[in-house]
N, CA, C and O atoms as a GROMACS GRO file, in nm:
protein
  636
    1MET      N    1  12.541   9.551  14.123
    1MET     CA    2  12.513   9.452  14.021
    1MET      C    3  12.540   9.510  13.882
    1MET      O    4  12.586   9.439  13.793
    2ARG      N    5  12.512   9.636  13.865
    2ARG     CA    6  12.538   9.700  13.738
    2ARG      C    7  12.688   9.698  13.706
    2ARG      O    8  12.727   9.679  13.591
    3ASP      N    9  12.769   9.718  13.807
    3ASP     CA   10  12.914   9.714  13.787
    3ASP      C   11  12.957   9.576  13.740
    3ASP      O   12  13.046   9.563  13.656
    4ASP      N   13  12.894   9.473  13.795
    4ASP     CA   14  12.928   9.337  13.753
    4ASP      C   15  12.894   9.316  13.606
    4ASP      O   16  12.973   9.255  13.533
    5ALA      N   17  12.778   9.365  13.561
    5ALA     CA   18  12.738   9.348  13.421
    5ALA      C   19  12.833   9.424  13.329
    5ALA      O   20  12.872   9.372  13.224
    6GLU      N   21  12.871   9.546  13.366
    6GLU     CA   22  12.964   9.623  13.284
    6GLU      C   23  13.101   9.558  13.281
    6GLU      O   24  13.166   9.554  13.177
    7GLY      N   25  13.144   9.509  13.394
    7GLY     CA   26  13.273   9.441  13.398
    7GLY      C   27  13.272   9.315  13.314
    7GLY      O   28  13.369   9.286  13.243
    8PHE      N   29  13.162   9.240  13.321
    8PHE     CA   30  13.150   9.118  13.240
    8PHE      C   31  13.151   9.152  13.091
    8PHE      O   32  13.217   9.086  13.011
    9ARG      N   33  13.076   9.257  13.055
    9ARG     CA   34  13.070   9.298  12.916
    9ARG      C   35  13.208   9.346  12.869
    9ARG      O   36  13.248   9.317  12.756
   10LYS      N   37  13.278   9.418  12.953
   10LYS     CA   38  13.408   9.470  12.917
   10LYS      C   39  13.508   9.356  12.897
   10LYS      O   40  13.591   9.361  12.806
   11ARG      N   41  13.500   9.253  12.981
   11ARG     CA   42  13.593   9.141  12.970
   11ARG      C   43  13.573   9.062  12.841
   11ARG      O   44  13.669   9.014  12.781
   12TYR      N   45  13.449   9.050  12.799
   12TYR     CA   46  13.418   8.966  12.683
   12TYR      C   47  13.382   9.047  12.558
   12TYR      O   48  13.315   8.997  12.468
   13GLU      N   49  13.424   9.170  12.554
   13GLU     CA   50  13.398   9.254  12.439
   13GLU      C   51  13.490   9.212  12.324
   13GLU      O   52  13.610   9.193  12.341
   14SER      N   53  13.430   9.197  12.207
   14SER     CA   54  13.509   9.155  12.091
   14SER      C   55  13.593   9.272  12.039
   14SER      O   56  13.572   9.387  12.077
   15ARG      N   57  13.686   9.240  11.953
   15ARG     CA   58  13.773   9.341  11.894
   15ARG      C   59  13.691   9.442  11.813
   15ARG      O   60  13.720   9.561  11.815
   16VAL      N   61  13.591   9.393  11.742
   16VAL     CA   62  13.506   9.482  11.662
   16VAL      C   63  13.429   9.578  11.752
   16VAL      O   64  13.420   9.697  11.724
   17ASP      N   65  13.374   9.524  11.862
   17ASP     CA   66  13.301   9.610  11.956
   17ASP      C   67  13.392   9.716  12.016
   17ASP      O   68  13.350   9.830  12.036
   18GLU      N   69  13.515   9.678  12.045
   18GLU     CA   70  13.610   9.775  12.099
   18GLU      C   71  13.633   9.889  12.000
   18GLU      O   72  13.635  10.006  12.038
   19GLN      N   73  13.651   9.854  11.873
   19GLN     CA   74  13.676   9.957  11.772
   19GLN      C   75  13.555  10.047  11.753
   19GLN      O   76  13.570  10.168  11.737
   20ILE      N   77  13.435   9.989  11.756
   20ILE     CA   78  13.313  10.070  11.741
   20ILE      C   79  13.298  10.164  11.860
   20ILE      O   80  13.271  10.283  11.841
   21ASN      N   81  13.317  10.113  11.981
   21ASN     CA   82  13.304  10.198  12.100
   21ASN      C   83  13.409  10.308  12.101
   21ASN      O   84  13.380  10.421  12.140
   22LYS      N   85  13.529  10.277  12.057
   22LYS     CA   86  13.635  10.378  12.050
   22LYS      C   87  13.598  10.487  11.949
   22LYS      O   88  13.619  10.605  11.975
   23ALA      N   89  13.543  10.447  11.833
   23ALA     CA   90  13.503  10.543  11.732
   23ALA      C   91  13.389  10.631  11.782
   23ALA      O   92  13.386  10.750  11.753
   24ILE      N   93  13.297  10.574  11.859
   24ILE     CA   94  13.186  10.653  11.916
   24ILE      C   95  13.241  10.756  12.014
   24ILE      O   96  13.201  10.873  12.011
   25GLU      N   97  13.335  10.713  12.099
   25GLU     CA   98  13.394  10.805  12.196
   25GLU      C   99  13.471  10.917  12.127
   25GLU      O  100  13.473  11.030  12.176
   26GLU      N  101  13.534  10.887  12.016
   26GLU     CA  102  13.610  10.988  11.943
   26GLU      C  103  13.521  11.078  11.858
   26GLU      O  104  13.567  11.179  11.805
   27GLY      N  105  13.393  11.042  11.843
   27GLY     CA  106  13.298  11.124  11.769
   27GLY      C  107  13.301  11.104  11.619
   27GLY      O  108  13.260  11.194  11.545
   28ARG      N  109  13.346  10.991  11.574
   28ARG     CA  110  13.354  10.966  11.430
   28ARG      C  111  13.217  10.945  11.365
   28ARG      O  112  13.205  10.956  11.243
   29PHE      N  113  13.116  10.915  11.442
   29PHE     CA  114  12.982  10.887  11.386
   29PHE      C  115  12.889  11.007  11.397
   29PHE      O  116  12.771  10.995  11.364
   30LYS      N  117  12.939  11.123  11.443
   30LYS     CA  118  12.850  11.237  11.469
   30LYS      C  119  12.796  11.302  11.342
   30LYS      O  120  12.678  11.338  11.339
   31ASP      N  121  12.876  11.318  11.238
   31ASP     CA  122  12.835  11.394  11.121
   31ASP      C  123  12.800  11.306  11.002
   31ASP      O  124  12.818  11.348  10.887
   32LEU      N  125  12.751  11.188  11.025
   32LEU     CA  126  12.715  11.099  10.914
   32LEU      C  127  12.582  11.143  10.854
   32LEU      O  128  12.494  11.190  10.927
   33PRO      N  129  12.564  11.128  10.721
   33PRO     CA  130  12.435  11.164  10.662
   33PRO      C  131  12.325  11.073  10.716
   33PRO      O  132  12.344  10.951  10.725
   34GLY      N  133  12.214  11.131  10.750
   34GLY     CA  134  12.101  11.051  10.802
   34GLY      C  135  12.108  11.029  10.950
   34GLY      O  136  12.021  10.961  11.005
   35ALA      N  137  12.206  11.084  11.019
   35ALA     CA  138  12.217  11.064  11.163
   35ALA      C  139  12.098  11.127  11.234
   35ALA      O  140  12.063  11.242  11.207
   36GLY      N  141  12.036  11.052  11.322
   36GLY     CA  142  11.922  11.101  11.398
   36GLY      C  143  11.790  11.096  11.324
   36GLY      O  144  11.687  11.134  11.378
   37LYS      N  145  11.792  11.049  11.201
   37LYS     CA  146  11.669  11.040  11.123
   37LYS      C  147  11.619  10.896  11.125
   37LYS      O  148  11.699  10.803  11.138
   38PRO      N  149  11.488  10.877  11.113
   38PRO     CA  150  11.436  10.740  11.114
   38PRO      C  151  11.474  10.664  10.987
   38PRO      O  152  11.494  10.724  10.881
   39LEU      N  153  11.484  10.535  10.999
   39LEU     CA  154  11.514  10.451  10.883
   39LEU      C  155  11.395  10.451  10.788
   39LEU      O  156  11.280  10.462  10.830
   40LYS      N  157  11.424  10.437  10.661
   40LYS     CA  158  11.317  10.431  10.561
   40LYS      C  159  11.272  10.285  10.549
   40LYS      O  160  11.328  10.209  10.470
   41LEU      N  161  11.173  10.250  10.626
   41LEU     CA  162  11.120  10.114  10.625
   41LEU      C  163  10.986  10.112  10.552
   41LEU      O  164  10.914  10.212  10.554
   42PRO      N  165  10.953  10.002  10.487
   42PRO     CA  166  10.824   9.995  10.418
   42PRO      C  167  10.710   9.996  10.519
   42PRO      O  168  10.721   9.944  10.630
   43ALA      N  169  10.600  10.056  10.478
   43ALA     CA  170  10.485  10.072  10.567
   43ALA      C  171  10.406   9.942  10.583
   43ALA      O  172  10.332   9.928  10.680
   44ASN      N  173  10.420   9.848  10.490
   44ASN     CA  174  10.335   9.729  10.495
   44ASN      C  175  10.387   9.621  10.590
   44ASN      O  176  10.323   9.517  10.603
   45GLY      N  177  10.499   9.642  10.656
   45GLY     CA  178  10.549   9.546  10.753
   45GLY      C  179  10.613   9.423  10.690
   45GLY      O  180  10.616   9.317  10.752
   46ASP      N  181  10.665   9.435  10.571
   46ASP     CA  182  10.730   9.323  10.503
   46ASP      C  183  10.865   9.298  10.569
   46ASP      O  184  10.954   9.383  10.562
   47GLU      N  185  10.881   9.182  10.632
   47GLU     CA  186  11.006   9.156  10.702
   47GLU      C  187  11.122   9.127  10.606
   47GLU      O  188  11.238   9.128  10.648
   48ASN      N  189  11.093   9.100  10.481
   48ASN     CA  190  11.198   9.073  10.382
   48ASN      C  191  11.226   9.193  10.293
   48ASN      O  192  11.278   9.178  10.183
   49TRP      N  193  11.191   9.312  10.340
   49TRP     CA  194  11.209   9.433  10.258
   49TRP      C  195  11.354   9.454  10.219
   49TRP      O  196  11.383   9.495  10.106
   50TRP      N  197  11.444   9.427  10.310
   50TRP     CA  198  11.585   9.452  10.280
   50TRP      C  199  11.639   9.352  10.178
   50TRP      O  200  11.725   9.386  10.097
   51ILE      N  201  11.588   9.228  10.181
   51ILE     CA  202  11.631   9.129  10.082
   51ILE      C  203  11.580   9.170   9.944
   51ILE      O  204  11.654   9.166   9.846
   52ARG      N  205  11.454   9.211   9.939
   52ARG     CA  206  11.397   9.253   9.811
   52ARG      C  207  11.470   9.376   9.754
   52ARG      O  208  11.496   9.382   9.634
   53SER      N  209  11.502   9.472   9.840
   53SER     CA  210  11.571   9.591   9.791
   53SER      C  211  11.712   9.557   9.745
   53SER      O  212  11.760   9.615   9.648
   54LYS      N  213  11.779   9.465   9.812
   54LYS     CA  214  11.913   9.424   9.770
   54LYS      C  215  11.907   9.351   9.636
   54LYS      O  216  11.991   9.374   9.549
   55LEU      N  217  11.809   9.263   9.619
   55LEU     CA  218  11.793   9.193   9.492
   55LEU      C  219  11.764   9.292   9.379
   55LEU      O  220  11.818   9.278   9.269
   56ARG      N  221  11.679   9.391   9.407
   56ARG     CA  222  11.649   9.492   9.306
   56ARG      C  223  11.774   9.572   9.269
   56ARG      O  224  11.798   9.600   9.152
   57ALA      N  225  11.853   9.607   9.370
   57ALA     CA  226  11.975   9.684   9.345
   57ALA      C  227  12.076   9.603   9.264
   57ALA      O  228  12.151   9.659   9.185
   58GLU      N  229  12.076   9.472   9.284
   58GLU     CA  230  12.169   9.385   9.211
   58GLU      C  231  12.114   9.342   9.075
   58GLU      O  232  12.186   9.281   8.996
   59GLY      N  233  11.987   9.374   9.048
   59GLY     CA  234  11.928   9.336   8.920
   59GLY      C  235  11.886   9.191   8.914
   59GLY      O  236  11.879   9.133   8.806
   60VAL      N  237  11.858   9.131   9.029
   60VAL     CA  238  11.817   8.991   9.036
   60VAL      C  239  11.667   8.986   9.060
   60VAL      O  240  11.612   9.067   9.134
   61SER      N  241  11.601   8.889   8.998
   61SER     CA  242  11.456   8.876   9.011
   61SER      C  243  11.418   8.834   9.152
   61SER      O  244  11.486   8.753   9.214
   62THR      N  245  11.309   8.890   9.203
   62THR     CA  246  11.260   8.850   9.334
   62THR      C  247  11.192   8.713   9.330
   62THR      O  248  11.150   8.662   9.434
   63ASP      N  249  11.180   8.654   9.212
   63ASP     CA  250  11.124   8.520   9.202
   63ASP      C  251  11.211   8.418   9.276
   63ASP      O  252  11.164   8.309   9.309
   64LEU      N  253  11.336   8.452   9.302
   64LEU     CA  254  11.424   8.362   9.374
   64LEU      C  255  11.379   8.340   9.518
   64LEU      O  256  11.420   8.244   9.582
   65LEU      N  257  11.293   8.430   9.570
   65LEU     CA  258  11.244   8.417   9.706
   65LEU      C  259  11.126   8.321   9.714
   65LEU      O  260  11.086   8.282   9.824
   66LEU      N  261  11.070   8.284   9.600
   66LEU     CA  262  10.954   8.195   9.600
   66LEU      C  263  10.995   8.053   9.635
   66LEU      O  264  11.108   8.013   9.610
   67PRO      N  265  10.902   7.975   9.693
   67PRO     CA  266  10.930   7.834   9.716
   67PRO      C  267  10.946   7.761   9.583
   67PRO      O  268  10.893   7.806   9.482
   68PRO      N  269  11.019   7.649   9.581
   68PRO     CA  270  11.047   7.578   9.456
   68PRO      C  271  10.925   7.547   9.370
   68PRO      O  272  10.933   7.568   9.248
   69PRO      N  273  10.812   7.499   9.425
   69PRO     CA  274  10.702   7.469   9.334
   69PRO      C  275  10.645   7.592   9.265
   69PRO      O  276  10.602   7.585   9.150
   70LEU      N  277  10.643   7.705   9.334
   70LEU     CA  278  10.591   7.827   9.271
   70LEU      C  279  10.688   7.880   9.166
   70LEU      O  280  10.645   7.932   9.062
   71ARG      N  281  10.819   7.866   9.192
   71ARG     CA  282  10.918   7.906   9.090
   71ARG      C  283  10.902   7.822   8.965
   71ARG      O  284  10.904   7.874   8.854
   72LEU      N  285  10.886   7.690   8.983
   72LEU     CA  286  10.868   7.602   8.868
   72LEU      C  287  10.741   7.637   8.792
   72LEU      O  288  10.739   7.638   8.669
   73ARG      N  289  10.636   7.665   8.865
   73ARG     CA  290  10.508   7.698   8.800
   73ARG      C  291  10.520   7.826   8.718
   73ARG      O  292  10.467   7.834   8.608
   74LYS      N  293  10.591   7.927   8.772
   74LYS     CA  294  10.612   8.051   8.696
   74LYS      C  295  10.696   8.025   8.572
   74LYS      O  296  10.670   8.083   8.467
   75GLU      N  297  10.796   7.937   8.584
   75GLU     CA  298  10.877   7.904   8.467
   75GLU      C  299  10.794   7.832   8.362
   75GLU      O  300  10.811   7.856   8.242
   76LEU      N  301  10.705   7.744   8.406
   76LEU     CA  302  10.619   7.672   8.311
   76LEU      C  303  10.526   7.770   8.239
   76LEU      O  304  10.502   7.757   8.119
   77GLU      N  305  10.474   7.868   8.313
   77GLU     CA  306  10.384   7.966   8.253
   77GLU      C  307  10.458   8.056   8.154
   77GLU      O  308  10.399   8.101   8.055
   78GLY      N  309  10.585   8.083   8.178
   78GLY     CA  310  10.662   8.170   8.090
   78GLY      C  311  10.749   8.095   7.991
   78GLY      O  312  10.840   8.154   7.932
   79LEU      N  313  10.724   7.966   7.973
   79LEU     CA  314  10.809   7.884   7.886
   79LEU      C  315  10.804   7.930   7.741
   79LEU      O  316  10.907   7.937   7.675
   80ASP      N  317  10.685   7.962   7.690
   80ASP     CA  318  10.674   8.006   7.551
   80ASP      C  319  10.755   8.134   7.528
   80ASP      O  320  10.820   8.150   7.425
   81GLU      N  321  10.749   8.224   7.623
   81GLU     CA  322  10.826   8.349   7.613
   81GLU      C  323  10.976   8.321   7.621
   81GLU      O  324  11.055   8.385   7.552
   82ALA      N  325  11.014   8.226   7.706
   82ALA     CA  326  11.157   8.196   7.724
   82ALA      C  327  11.220   8.133   7.599
   82ALA      O  328  11.337   8.156   7.571
   83VAL      N  329  11.142   8.054   7.524
   83VAL     CA  330  11.198   7.986   7.406
   83VAL      C  331  11.175   8.063   7.277
   83VAL      O  332  11.220   8.021   7.170
   84ARG      N  333  11.106   8.175   7.284
   84ARG     CA  334  11.067   8.249   7.164
   84ARG      C  335  11.186   8.287   7.077
   84ARG      O  336  11.178   8.277   6.954
   85ASP      N  337  11.296   8.329   7.137
   85ASP     CA  338  11.410   8.378   7.059
   85ASP      C  339  11.516   8.271   7.033
   85ASP      O  340  11.623   8.302   6.980
   86LEU      N  341  11.488   8.147   7.068
   86LEU     CA  342  11.586   8.041   7.042
   86LEU      C  343  11.595   8.017   6.892
   86LEU      O  344  11.496   8.029   6.821
   87PRO      N  345  11.715   7.981   6.842
   87PRO     CA  346  11.738   7.978   6.697
   87PRO      C  347  11.674   7.860   6.624
   87PRO      O  348  11.635   7.873   6.508
   88ASP      N  349  11.664   7.744   6.690
   88ASP     CA  350  11.613   7.628   6.618
   88ASP      C  351  11.535   7.535   6.711
   88ASP      O  352  11.533   7.552   6.833
   89GLU      N  353  11.471   7.438   6.649
   89GLU     CA  354  11.386   7.346   6.724
   89GLU      C  355  11.465   7.265   6.826
   89GLU      O  356  11.414   7.236   6.934
   90ALA      N  357  11.587   7.228   6.793
   90ALA     CA  358  11.669   7.150   6.886
   90ALA      C  359  11.697   7.228   7.014
   90ALA      O  360  11.696   7.171   7.123
   91ALA      N  361  11.721   7.357   7.002
   91ALA     CA  362  11.744   7.440   7.120
   91ALA      C  363  11.618   7.450   7.205
   91ALA      O  364  11.625   7.450   7.328
   92VAL      N  365  11.502   7.460   7.139
   92VAL     CA  366  11.375   7.464   7.212
   92VAL      C  367  11.355   7.333   7.288
   92VAL      O  368  11.317   7.334   7.405
   93ARG      N  369  11.381   7.222   7.223
   93ARG     CA  370  11.364   7.091   7.288
   93ARG      C  371  11.462   7.075   7.405
   93ARG      O  372  11.426   7.016   7.507
   94ARG      N  373  11.584   7.127   7.392
   94ARG     CA  374  11.680   7.120   7.503
   94ARG      C  375  11.630   7.202   7.623
   94ARG      O  376  11.640   7.158   7.737
   95ALA      N  377  11.577   7.322   7.596
   95ALA     CA  378  11.526   7.407   7.704
   95ALA      C  379  11.409   7.339   7.774
   95ALA      O  380  11.400   7.342   7.897
   96VAL      N  381  11.319   7.280   7.697
   96VAL     CA  382  11.204   7.210   7.756
   96VAL      C  383  11.251   7.089   7.836
   96VAL      O  384  11.199   7.062   7.944
   97ALA      N  385  11.349   7.016   7.783
   97ALA     CA  386  11.400   6.898   7.853
   97ALA      C  387  11.465   6.937   7.986
   97ALA      O  388  11.451   6.865   8.085
   98GLU      N  389  11.535   7.049   7.989
   98GLU     CA  390  11.598   7.094   8.114
   98GLU      C  391  11.491   7.129   8.217
   98GLU      O  392  11.503   7.091   8.333
   99LEU      N  393  11.388   7.202   8.176
   99LEU     CA  394  11.280   7.236   8.268
   99LEU      C  395  11.207   7.110   8.312
   99LEU      O  396  11.171   7.097   8.429
  100ASP      N  397  11.184   7.017   8.220
  100ASP     CA  398  11.116   6.892   8.253
  100ASP      C  399  11.198   6.814   8.356
  100ASP      O  400  11.141   6.753   8.447
  101ARG      N  401  11.330   6.814   8.342
  101ARG     CA  402  11.415   6.743   8.438
  101ARG      C  403  11.399   6.802   8.578
  101ARG      O  404  11.391   6.728   8.676
  102ARG      N  405  11.394   6.934   8.587
  102ARG     CA  406  11.376   6.997   8.718
  102ARG      C  407  11.237   6.970   8.776
  102ARG      O  408  11.223   6.954   8.897
  103VAL      N  409  11.136   6.966   8.690
  103VAL     CA  410  11.000   6.934   8.737
  103VAL      C  411  10.997   6.791   8.790
  103VAL      O  412  10.940   6.766   8.896
  104VAL      N  413  11.058   6.699   8.717
  104VAL     CA  414  11.059   6.559   8.761
  104VAL      C  415  11.134   6.546   8.894
  104VAL      O  416  11.090   6.475   8.984
  105ASP      N  417  11.247   6.616   8.907
  105ASP     CA  418  11.321   6.613   9.034
  105ASP      C  419  11.234   6.663   9.148
  105ASP      O  420  11.236   6.606   9.258
  106PHE      N  421  11.158   6.769   9.123
  106PHE     CA  422  11.071   6.821   9.228
  106PHE      C  423  10.960   6.721   9.260
  106PHE      O  424  10.928   6.700   9.377
  107LEU      N  425  10.900   6.661   9.157
  107LEU     CA  426  10.790   6.567   9.182
  107LEU      C  427  10.838   6.444   9.258
  107LEU      O  428  10.760   6.384   9.333
  108ARG      N  429  10.963   6.406   9.240
  108ARG     CA  430  11.016   6.290   9.314
  108ARG      C  431  11.038   6.324   9.461
  108ARG      O  432  11.016   6.238   9.547
  109ALA      N  433  11.079   6.445   9.491
  109ALA     CA  434  11.104   6.485   9.630
  109ALA      C  435  11.047   6.625   9.650
  109ALA      O  436  11.122   6.723   9.653
  110PRO      N  437  10.913   6.636   9.664
  110PRO     CA  438  10.852   6.769   9.676
  110PRO      C  439  10.889   6.837   9.808
  110PRO      O  440  10.908   6.772   9.911
  111SER      N  441  10.898   6.969   9.801
  111SER     CA  442  10.919   7.050   9.921
  111SER      C  443  10.840   7.179   9.903
  111SER      O  444  10.812   7.221   9.790
  112GLY      N  445  10.804   7.239  10.014
  112GLY     CA  446  10.728   7.363  10.006
  112GLY      C  447  10.579   7.336   9.996
  112GLY      O  448  10.534   7.225  10.021
  113PRO      N  449  10.502   7.439   9.959
  113PRO     CA  450  10.357   7.423   9.953
  113PRO      C  451  10.317   7.326   9.841
  113PRO      O  452  10.389   7.308   9.743
  114ARG      N  453  10.202   7.266   9.860
  114ARG     CA  454  10.152   7.171   9.759
  114ARG      C  455  10.087   7.250   9.647
  114ARG      O  456   9.979   7.308   9.663
  115VAL      N  457  10.153   7.250   9.535
  115VAL     CA  458  10.106   7.321   9.417
  115VAL      C  459  10.104   7.221   9.303
  115VAL      O  460  10.206   7.156   9.276
  116PRO      N  461   9.991   7.208   9.233
  116PRO     CA  462   9.990   7.113   9.121
  116PRO      C  463  10.079   7.162   9.007
  116PRO      O  464  10.068   7.276   8.962
  117ILE      N  465  10.167   7.074   8.962
  117ILE     CA  466  10.260   7.106   8.854
  117ILE      C  467  10.256   6.995   8.753
  117ILE      O  468  10.263   6.877   8.788
  118ARG      N  469  10.245   7.032   8.626
  118ARG     CA  470  10.248   6.934   8.517
  118ARG      C  471  10.382   6.940   8.446
  118ARG      O  472  10.448   7.044   8.442
  119ARG      N  473  10.420   6.828   8.392
  119ARG     CA  474  10.542   6.824   8.312
  119ARG      C  475  10.515   6.891   8.177
  119ARG      O  476  10.407   6.874   8.120
  120PRO      N  477  10.612   6.967   8.126
  120PRO     CA  478  10.591   7.032   7.996
  120PRO      C  479  10.602   6.932   7.883
  120PRO      O  480  10.680   6.837   7.889
  121SER      N  481  10.523   6.953   7.780
  121SER     CA  482  10.527   6.869   7.661
  121SER      C  483  10.612   6.939   7.556
  121SER      O  484  10.578   7.048   7.510
  122ALA      N  485  10.723   6.875   7.519
  122ALA     CA  486  10.813   6.935   7.421
  122ALA      C  487  10.743   6.955   7.287
  122ALA      O  488  10.765   7.056   7.220
  123ASP      N  489  10.659   6.860   7.247
  123ASP     CA  490  10.590   6.872   7.118
  123ASP      C  491  10.495   6.992   7.116
  123ASP      O  492  10.488   7.064   7.017
  124ASP      N  493  10.423   7.014   7.227
  124ASP     CA  494  10.332   7.128   7.234
  124ASP      C  495  10.409   7.260   7.230
  124ASP      O  496  10.369   7.354   7.161
  125VAL      N  497  10.518   7.267   7.305
  125VAL     CA  498  10.598   7.390   7.308
  125VAL      C  499  10.658   7.417   7.171
  125VAL      O  500  10.658   7.532   7.125
  126VAL      N  501  10.708   7.313   7.104
  126VAL     CA  502  10.765   7.330   6.970
  126VAL      C  503  10.659   7.376   6.871
  126VAL      O  504  10.686   7.461   6.786
  127ALA      N  505  10.539   7.319   6.881
  127ALA     CA  506  10.431   7.360   6.791
  127ALA      C  507  10.396   7.507   6.811
  127ALA      O  508  10.379   7.581   6.714
  128ARG      N  509  10.387   7.551   6.938
  128ARG     CA  510  10.359   7.693   6.965
  128ARG      C  511  10.476   7.781   6.919
  128ARG      O  512  10.454   7.893   6.871
  129TRP      N  513  10.599   7.731   6.933
  129TRP     CA  514  10.718   7.804   6.889
  129TRP      C  515  10.715   7.825   6.738
  129TRP      O  516  10.742   7.934   6.688
  130HIS      N  517  10.681   7.717   6.664
  130HIS     CA  518  10.670   7.729   6.518
  130HIS      C  519  10.560   7.828   6.478
  130HIS      O  520  10.579   7.909   6.388
  131ALA      N  521  10.446   7.819   6.546
  131ALA     CA  522  10.334   7.909   6.514
  131ALA      C  523  10.373   8.055   6.541
  131ALA      O  524  10.339   8.144   6.462
  132ALA      N  525  10.442   8.080   6.650
  132ALA     CA  526  10.483   8.217   6.683
  132ALA      C  527  10.586   8.268   6.582
  132ALA      O  528  10.582   8.385   6.544
  133ARG      N  529  10.675   8.182   6.539
  133ARG     CA  530  10.776   8.223   6.440
  133ARG      C  531  10.710   8.250   6.305
  133ARG      O  532  10.751   8.342   6.233
  134ALA      N  533  10.607   8.172   6.269
  134ALA     CA  534  10.539   8.193   6.141
  134ALA      C  535  10.466   8.328   6.142
  134ALA      O  536  10.460   8.395   6.039
  135GLN      N  537  10.410   8.366   6.257
  135GLN     CA  538  10.341   8.494   6.265
  135GLN      C  539  10.437   8.612   6.260
  135GLN      O  540  10.407   8.715   6.200
  136ASN      N  541  10.553   8.596   6.322
  136ASN     CA  542  10.649   8.708   6.331
  136ASN      C  543  10.747   8.713   6.216
  136ASN      O  544  10.821   8.811   6.203
  137ARG      N  545  10.751   8.611   6.134
  137ARG     CA  546  10.848   8.606   6.026
  137ARG      C  547  10.804   8.697   5.912
  137ARG      O  548  10.692   8.684   5.863
  138PRO      N  549  10.891   8.789   5.870
  138PRO     CA  550  10.854   8.873   5.756
  138PRO      C  551  10.854   8.789   5.629
  138PRO      O  552  10.928   8.691   5.617
  139VAL      N  553  10.772   8.828   5.537
  139VAL     CA  554  10.764   8.756   5.410
  139VAL      C  555  10.892   8.786   5.332
  139VAL      O  556  10.921   8.902   5.304
  140PRO      N  557  10.968   8.683   5.298
  140PRO     CA  558  11.093   8.710   5.226
  140PRO      C  559  11.064   8.757   5.085
  140PRO      O  560  10.965   8.716   5.024
  141PRO      N  561  11.151   8.844   5.032
  141PRO     CA  562  11.129   8.890   4.894
  141PRO      C  563  11.151   8.772   4.799
  141PRO      O  564  11.228   8.681   4.829
  142PRO      N  565  11.085   8.776   4.686
  142PRO     CA  566  11.103   8.665   4.591
  142PRO      C  567  11.247   8.664   4.541
  142PRO      O  568  11.311   8.768   4.529
  143PRO      N  569  11.298   8.547   4.514
  143PRO     CA  570  11.437   8.540   4.466
  143PRO      C  571  11.448   8.606   4.329
  143PRO      O  572  11.351   8.608   4.253
  144PRO      N  573  11.565   8.661   4.297
  144PRO     CA  574  11.581   8.726   4.167
  144PRO      C  575  11.569   8.623   4.054
  144PRO      O  576  11.604   8.506   4.070
  145ALA      N  577  11.520   8.670   3.943
  145ALA     CA  578  11.504   8.580   3.828
  145ALA      C  579  11.642   8.536   3.781
  145ALA      O  580  11.734   8.618   3.777
  146PRO      N  581  11.659   8.410   3.747
  146PRO     CA  582  11.791   8.364   3.705
  146PRO      C  583  11.828   8.424   3.570
  146PRO      O  584  11.745   8.439   3.480
  147ARG      N  585  11.956   8.456   3.557
  147ARG     CA  586  12.004   8.509   3.430
  147ARG      C  587  12.014   8.394   3.331
  147ARG      O  588  12.048   8.281   3.367
  148PRO      N  589  11.985   8.423   3.206
  148PRO     CA  590  12.000   8.316   3.107
  148PRO      C  591  12.148   8.280   3.095
  148PRO      O  592  12.233   8.368   3.084
  149ARG      N  593  12.175   8.154   3.098
  149ARG     CA  594  12.314   8.108   3.090
  149ARG      C  595  12.356   8.094   2.944
  149ARG      O  596  12.280   8.047   2.860
  150ARG      N  597  12.477   8.135   2.918
  150ARG     CA  598  12.532   8.117   2.785
  150ARG      C  599  12.621   7.994   2.786
  150ARG      O  600  12.683   7.962   2.888
  151SER      N  601  12.627   7.929   2.679
  151SER     CA  602  12.712   7.811   2.671
  151SER      C  603  12.858   7.852   2.671
  151SER      O  604  12.892   7.965   2.637
  152TRP      N  605  12.941   7.762   2.709
  152TRP     CA  606  13.085   7.793   2.715
  152TRP      C  607  13.140   7.826   2.576
  152TRP      O  608  13.234   7.905   2.563
  153TRP      N  609  13.081   7.766   2.472
  153TRP     CA  610  13.127   7.791   2.335
  153TRP      C  611  13.097   7.935   2.294
  153TRP      O  612  13.180   8.002   2.233
  154ARG      N  613  12.979   7.982   2.329
  154ARG     CA  614  12.939   8.118   2.292
  154ARG      C  615  13.023   8.219   2.368
  154ARG      O  616  13.065   8.320   2.311
  155ARG      N  617  13.049   8.194   2.499
  155ARG     CA  618  13.134   8.284   2.578
  155ARG      C  619  13.273   8.293   2.519
  155ARG      O  620  13.333   8.400   2.515
  156LEU      N  621  13.325   8.180   2.472
  156LEU     CA  622  13.459   8.175   2.416
  156LEU      C  623  13.465   8.258   2.286
  156LEU      O  624  13.560   8.332   2.264
  157ARG      N  625  13.364   8.243   2.201
  157ARG     CA  626  13.363   8.313   2.072
  157ARG      C  627  13.342   8.463   2.090
  157ARG      O  628  13.399   8.542   2.016
  158GLU      N  629  13.260   8.504   2.190
  158GLU     CA  630  13.229   8.646   2.210
  158GLU      C  631  13.340   8.716   2.287
  158GLU      O  632  13.360   8.836   2.267
  159GLY      N  633  13.409   8.649   2.370
  159GLY     CA  634  13.502   8.712   2.460
  159GLY      C  635  13.639   8.717   2.415
  159GLY      O  636  13.725   8.769   2.486
   0.00000   0.00000   0.00000
């Protein structure tokens, strides 16, 4: 029966499997770094450890692994920080409107865990944005005193 299983496996072996088996027989995998050593797996049993490590290596936030309502909630909580460096009020309102559109889309067709989510208020965000800018804005120096202007007649006679 064992011969039948090996024969079956041999008949239906893919091209990739053939190349791997040939490389093993030729000894190409003998001197690889880490050969015979255990894999470095996390101790906490996180089955998504490899996804998290790949995201970290690529510089992508692990927030992408969260369900949609939790991602939206985190974005709502960090909205003031996200709009802090925007140049003007119109840009802040556009950012809030974009997030509000995504919240409304989620509320129309929710998926994932039930998490209470409120729509952002553009007026509230803009008010906090103005307050934060007023606190961080350095006091501008007073404008220079204007020079006394001479009349065109006096300039003509003196020059």
